[in-house]
N, C-alpha and C positions, 0 to 999 in steps of 0.2 A: 504493500500500500504506500502511495506517495505521502510524504509528510504534509500535515495540515498547512504549513507555511508555504509550501509549493503550490497549493491549490487556491489559496485565498489572497487577493491583493491586499497588502498592508500599506497604510499611509500614515505619515506624520502630518502632512498638510497638503491641501489640494489647491492648485493654482489654475488660472484660466488658460494659460498658454504653455505649449510645449517648450522645452528648453532650446535655446540657440547655442550650438556648439561650433566654435570657430577655431580653426587651426591657423595660428599666426606666430610661428616660431620666433622667440623661444617660449611662447605661451600657447596654451589651449584655454580658450574662454568658454565657460559654461554658465549661461545666464537663463534663468527661468525654472519652472517646475520640473522635477525629476519624474520621467515616465518610463514605463517598462522597456521601450525600444531604445532608450538613451544609452544603455550600457553597450549595446551592440554598436551604435553609432560612435560612441566614445572610443571603444576598442579598435575600431577600424581606423580612426584618426591616429591613435597612438601607434598602431601597427605599421602605418605608412612611414613612421619616423624612426623606426628601429635603426640604430647605428648613427643617427644624427645627434646633435647636442641635446642633452637632457632637457625636457620641458618642465615648465611650472604650470599648474592649473590655477587659473584665476576664476573664482566661482562667486556667483551672486544668485542665491536660490532660496525660495520660501519652503523648500522641502518637496515631498512627493512619495514615490514608491520606495518602500524600504529595501526590498530585494534588489532593485536596480541600483540604489545607492551603494549597497554593499558590493555588488558586482563591479561598479565603477571604482570603488575603493580598492578592491583587490587588484584591478588593472594598474591603478596608481602605485600600489605598494610593490608589485612585481617589477615595475619599471623604475622604481626608486625616484618618483616624482615629488616635487614640493607642491603644497597647496597654499594659495594666497587668498586672504579676504581683504580686499582693498578698502580704502577710504570710501565710505558711503555705501559699500556693499553689505548685504545681509546674508547670514548663513543660519537658517532656522530648520528645526525638525530633522528630517532625513539628511539634509545637507551636512549636519554635524558628523554623520557617519563617513561622508566623503572627506571632510576636514581631518578626521581621525586617521585617515590612511596615509597622509603625507609623511614622507621621511623627514621633511622639514615642514613646519606649519608656521605661517606668518599671518598674524591677525593685526592689521593696522590699528593703532590706538584710536584712530578716528573712524573706524568702521562702524556700521550700524550693528544692531544686536546680533549676538550668537545666542540662539534660543533653543531650548529643549522642552520636550513633553513626550508622553507616551504615544505610540502609534494607535491608530484605530482601524477597524475593518471598513473596507469600501462597500461591502454588502453584508446582509445577514448570513449567518451560518445555517445550512439546511438542518443540521442537528442542533437543537437548542441546548442540549446538554454538553456541547463541545466547546463552549466558551472558556471553561476553566483550563482545558487542555490547550486551547489556542493561546491563552495568556502565558502558560508555562513554556510552551514551545517558543513563543516569540521572545520571551526573556532569555531563554537558553541560547537562542540563535544570535541575539544581539550581544550577549556576554561573550560567546565564543568568538564572534567577529572582533569585538573590541580587544579581547585577549590576543588575538592574532596580530592586532595592530599595536600591541604593547601599551594599551590604554587601560587604566584602572577599571576593574569591573564595577566599582561603585558608581561610575557614570551611568551604567545601565539601570542600576537600582534607583538612582536619582531621576532618570528619565521616566521610569515606570511609576514613580510616586506623584507625577504631575499630570493632572487631567489635560486632555487635548485643548480645552478652551481656556486654559490658564498657562500659557507658555511662560517659561522662566528664563529671563535674561541672565546669561552667565557673566559674572564680573571678571575683571582681570585676574583676581585671586582664584576664581573658579577655573579659568582657562589654564592657569598654572597647575592647580591641584589635579585636574583631569588630563594634564599633559597635552593640551590642545593648542599650545603656542610655543614653538621651539622645535628642537631636534628630537627625533625618535632616539631613545637611549642606545638601542642595539646598533643602529646605523651610525650614530655619532661615535660610538666606540670603534666600529669598523673603520670609519673615515679618519678618526684620530690616529689609529695605529698606522694606517697607510700614509697619512700626512707627516707624522713624526718621522717615519722612516725616510720619506722623501726629503724632508728638511735636514735630516741628520741630527735630530735632537731627541731628547728623552720625552716620554709622555708627561713627565712632571713639568718640564720647560714649556711644552706645548700648552698645558693647562694654565701656566702663568701668562703666556701670550694671549690665550683665549679670554682670560679675565680682563686683560688690558684692552683687547678688541671690543669686548662687550661694553666696557665703560666708555670707550672713545667713539664707537661707531653707532651708538643708539641715537644720537642727536640728529644726524642728517635725515634719518628715516622718520623719526617721531615728529619732527617739525615740518615735514613736507606734505605732499598730497597723495602719497601712496602710488605714484606712477612709476614708469620704468626708470626714470632718473633717480628716484629715491631708493628703489630696490637695488639698482646697480651700484649706486654710491655706497649703500650699506654693505653690500657683499664685497665690493672692491676694497673698501676701508678695512674690513676684517682680513681679507686676503693679504694685504700688504703688511699689516701688523703681525700676522702669523708668520710672515716671511722674515720678520726680524727688524723691520724699520721702527725707529723710535716713535712713540705716540705723538710727540709734539710736531714731528715732521709730517706725519699723516694728517693731523688736524689742520695744518696749514694747507695741505693739498686739497682736502675736502672743502675747506673754506674757499679756496680759489675756484673749485668747481661750482660751488653754490653761487658765486658771483656771476658766473656765466650761465646760470640755469635757464634764463629766459631764451637764450640763444640755442642752447643745447637741446631743449625739449622739442624744438621744431625740426630737429633732424630725424631721419629714419631711425627705427629701433636699433639696427646694427651699427649705424653711424654714431648714435648716442653712446652706445656701449664702448665703441672704439675711442671716441673722444674722452670719455671718462677714464678709460684705461690709461691714456696718455697723461692725463693730469694727475690722477691719484696714484698710479703705479710708478710713474717716471718723473714728472717734473710739473710743479704747480704753475710754471710759466708757459706751459705748452699751449699752443693755439690749435683750434679745430676748424675744418671747413664749415662754412655757414649754410651749406645746401647739400 
């Protein structure tokens, strides 16, 4: 017999429009409600880019189909993709399951709410005595998924305690508690070991540099608009400090990039990143083409 969850559509939230999924390297944009067919569409887009630069998923969604969200999440995790909630974007209900999958999760401090509540059935069950089994299977399925994503199981319990009509907005402390903003611990350890070896330093020294990067590189992103400029500035700032540059030098370079922000943001995405690399990684006096 097929499990109950495979037979019954489960929803966290229902929206009026299907999602728009756009492949715009280095990003995949996912905007709108999560529907059953979206997992297949998303997988096809990611599959076309195997071997290319790793993508980041930028999502703005009110939620939708639970099973589709978990399928999308597994695609994200297998491909070691980051998930970004931009300034002004919302990630509610089933969207949180997609956010949980990112090997890196970036929730802009100016983003709209990240909201959780328990899912609900799209239709009545034919067997009226099956609701208790449905509830238990649903909780087990979500807990297993979150466990696979290295997310604390208590998030599932918190979700299930909140009625669908009373969505709970997660605070910054909640996002930290449920590990929904930052690096996945297993992938961070894997990346740290690889990076320390590449840099020829100990893991202890790498952690010292990471602490310096966290302190120095948060300000360009948190004070910006959550666009490509801010994300690239943040990541490049961390990259150069981890490479051994003194923090005061890096701060001067990022400041120089910020002075040129209005010019740089009008460049194509690849040109923006190239320009920021020149300034932040090489020389704060570097100039960039303006078209």
